[in-house]
C-alpha positions as CSV (number, residue, x, y, z in Angstrom):
1,M,0.0,0.0,0.0
2,S,1.4,3.4,-0.9
3,L,2.1,6.1,1.6
4,L,-0.5,8.3,0.0
5,K,-3.2,5.7,0.3
6,S,-2.4,4.8,3.9
7,T,-2.3,8.5,4.8
8,S,-5.8,9.0,3.4
9,L,-7.0,6.1,5.6
10,V,-5.1,7.3,8.6
11,L,-6.4,10.8,8.6
12,G,-9.8,10.4,6.9
13,A,-9.2,13.8,5.2
14,L,-7.1,12.9,2.2
15,C,-8.2,11.2,-1.0
16,M,-6.4,8.7,-3.1
17,L,-5.9,9.4,-6.8
18,A,-7.1,5.9,-7.6
19,T,-10.6,6.7,-6.2
20,G,-11.0,9.7,-8.4
21,C,-10.5,12.3,-5.7
22,I,-8.4,15.3,-6.5
23,S,-5.2,16.0,-4.6
24,V,-4.6,19.5,-3.4
25,T,-0.8,20.2,-3.1
26,F,1.6,23.0,-2.0
27,P,5.1,23.7,-3.2
28,E,6.8,23.3,0.2
29,P,5.9,22.8,3.9
30,M,3.5,25.4,5.1
31,P,3.6,27.9,6.6
32,Y,6.7,29.4,5.1
33,N,9.8,30.0,7.2
34,R,8.8,28.1,10.3
35,K,10.9,25.8,12.4
36,D,10.3,22.1,11.9
37,L,9.2,20.4,15.1
38,T,10.8,17.1,16.1
39,S,7.8,15.8,18.0
40,F,4.1,16.2,18.3
41,P,2.9,18.1,21.4
42,N,2.7,15.9,24.5
43,A,-1.0,16.6,24.9
44,W,-1.6,15.1,21.4
45,H,0.0,11.7,22.3
46,G,-2.5,8.8,22.4
47,I,-5.3,7.2,20.5
48,W,-7.9,9.4,18.7
49,S,-11.1,8.2,17.0
50,S,-13.3,9.8,14.3
51,H,-16.5,8.7,12.8
52,A,-16.4,10.9,9.7
53,T,-18.9,10.2,6.9
54,G,-17.2,8.4,4.1
55,T,-13.9,7.7,5.7
56,D,-14.4,4.0,6.2
57,D,-16.7,1.9,4.0
58,T,-17.5,-0.4,7.0
59,G,-19.0,2.5,9.0
60,E,-16.4,1.9,11.8
61,D,-14.5,4.6,13.5
62,E,-11.1,5.6,12.1
63,L,-8.4,5.4,14.6
64,L,-5.3,7.6,14.7
65,V,-2.5,6.9,17.1
66,I,-0.1,9.8,17.8
67,F,3.4,9.0,19.2
68,P,6.1,11.6,19.9
69,D,7.6,11.4,16.4
70,R,4.9,9.7,14.3
71,L,1.3,9.2,13.3
72,Q,-0.1,5.7,12.8
73,G,-3.5,4.6,11.5
74,H,-5.3,1.3,11.4
75,E,-3.4,0.2,8.3
76,G,-0.1,0.3,10.2
77,D,1.8,2.7,7.9
78,D,3.5,5.5,9.8
79,L,4.0,9.2,9.0
80,I,7.3,9.9,10.6
81,L,8.4,13.5,11.4
82,G,11.5,14.4,9.4
83,K,11.2,11.4,7.1
84,N,7.9,11.6,5.1
85,C,6.3,14.6,6.8
86,V,7.1,17.9,8.6
87,L,5.2,19.5,11.5
88,S,5.2,23.2,12.2
89,K,3.6,25.3,14.8
90,W,1.4,28.1,13.6
91,G,-0.2,30.1,16.4
92,R,-2.5,27.7,18.3
93,R,-2.5,25.3,15.3
94,H,-0.1,22.9,13.9
95,V,0.5,22.2,10.2
96,L,1.5,18.8,9.0
97,S,3.1,18.8,5.5
98,I,3.1,15.4,4.0
99,D,5.5,14.3,1.2
100,L,3.9,12.8,-1.8
101,D,5.5,9.6,-3.2
102,D,5.8,10.8,-6.8
103,S,6.6,14.5,-6.6
104,N,8.2,17.2,-4.5
105,R,4.8,18.7,-3.7
106,K,3.2,18.5,-0.2
107,M,-0.3,17.7,1.0
108,I,-1.2,20.0,4.0
109,L,-3.3,19.3,7.1
110,V,-4.0,22.0,9.7
111,A,-4.8,20.7,13.2
112,Q,-5.9,22.2,16.5
113,R,-6.6,20.5,19.8
114,R,-9.5,21.6,21.9
115,G,-9.5,19.6,25.1
116,N,-10.3,16.0,24.1
117,H,-11.0,16.9,20.5
118,L,-8.5,17.3,17.6
119,D,-9.9,19.2,14.6
120,V,-8.1,18.4,11.3
121,L,-8.6,20.6,8.2
122,S,-7.7,19.5,4.7
123,F,-8.2,21.3,1.4
124,D,-11.0,19.7,-0.6
125,A,-11.2,20.3,-4.3
126,S,-14.5,18.4,-4.6
127,Q,-16.4,21.1,-2.7
128,D,-18.6,23.4,-4.8
129,G,-16.7,26.6,-5.6
130,A,-13.4,25.4,-4.2
131,L,-11.3,26.4,-7.3
132,T,-13.1,29.8,-7.5
133,S,-12.4,30.5,-3.8
134,W,-8.8,29.6,-4.1
135,E,-8.4,31.7,-7.2
136,D,-10.1,34.6,-5.4
137,V,-7.5,34.4,-2.6
138,L,-4.4,33.6,-4.6
139,G,-5.1,34.8,-8.1
140,N,-5.4,32.7,-11.2
141,K,-1.7,32.3,-11.8
142,R,-1.1,30.8,-8.4
143,V,-3.7,28.0,-8.8
144,T,-2.7,25.3,-11.3
145,T,-4.9,22.3,-12.3
146,L,-3.3,19.1,-13.6
147,H,-5.4,16.7,-15.6
148,K,-5.2,12.9,-16.0
149,N,-2.9,12.0,-18.9
150,D,-2.0,15.7,-19.2
151,D,-5.2,16.0,-21.3
152,P,-7.1,19.2,-20.5
153,T,-10.4,17.5,-21.6
154,D,-9.8,14.7,-19.0
155,K,-10.6,14.8,-15.3
156,V,-8.6,17.0,-12.9
157,R,-6.2,14.8,-10.8
158,E,-4.4,17.6,-8.9
159,V,-4.8,21.2,-7.9
160,Q,-1.5,23.0,-7.1
161,L,-1.9,25.9,-4.7
162,N,1.1,28.3,-4.6
163,P,0.5,31.0,-1.9
164,R,2.9,33.9,-2.2
165,S,3.1,34.4,1.6
166,N,1.8,33.2,5.0
167,C,-0.8,35.8,4.8
168,Q,-2.3,34.2,1.7
169,F,-2.0,30.8,3.3
170,R,-3.9,32.1,6.3
171,K,-6.6,33.4,4.0
172,L,-6.8,30.0,2.2
173,V,-7.4,28.2,5.6
174,K,-10.0,30.8,6.6
175,H,-11.8,31.3,3.4
176,G,-10.9,28.5,1.1
177,S,-12.8,25.2,0.7
178,T,-11.7,22.9,3.5
179,D,-12.9,19.6,4.9
180,L,-13.0,19.3,8.7
181,V,-12.7,16.0,10.5
182,T,-12.9,15.9,14.3
183,Y,-11.1,13.2,16.3
184,T,-12.0,12.5,19.9
185,R,-9.4,11.1,22.4
186,V,-10.0,7.5,23.3
187,A,-10.0,7.1,27.1
188,S,-7.1,4.9,28.3
189,E,-8.1,1.9,30.4
C-alpha cells in the first residue's frame, strides 16, 4: 500500500488518486519559514477516534495513534516526522506537511486540539466553488490544475496551490474550501 493511500486512511481527510479524488498540493511545507518540530505536542499523544462520513466503508470509526515522532493509522503505515512529513507550529494550530510519493509537492493538514478533540482541516477540491475561492485568494496564476494523462479534456487529478506568503496561506485556511474531521481522544483503560 502506498504512503499516499495509507495517509488517506489514517487521517480520513485525504483522498487517493485511484478513487477519483483530487489531490490539493503545495510547493513546500506550510507555513513558510517556520521551524520544523521534532515531535508532536505531548497533549496530542495517544489514541484518537473519528466517525467521519465516508472515511471508512465499513462504517467503523477511524483510529489515529499519535506518538512523539509519528502518526499511525489502522493500516499500520506511519507518517514519521523528518522522514515523510514535517510538523510546524502556527499560532494555536499545527500544520502537517506530507510528502507525496511521486513529486516534490506537499499535502497539507491543519490541526488544532480543543481539550479531548482534535480538529483536522484539509483542502477539498470536490467542494462546490473550491477552485473559485482559491483563485479569489491567490489569483489565477497561483492555482494550477493538472489533468489525467495531461489532457485538459480529461478529469482533474491535482490542484496545485502556490501561496505567495503566509498571509495568503492564512486566507486559504480561513476562506478556502476545506474539509473538517474531528477526532476524539479514546479514554485509556
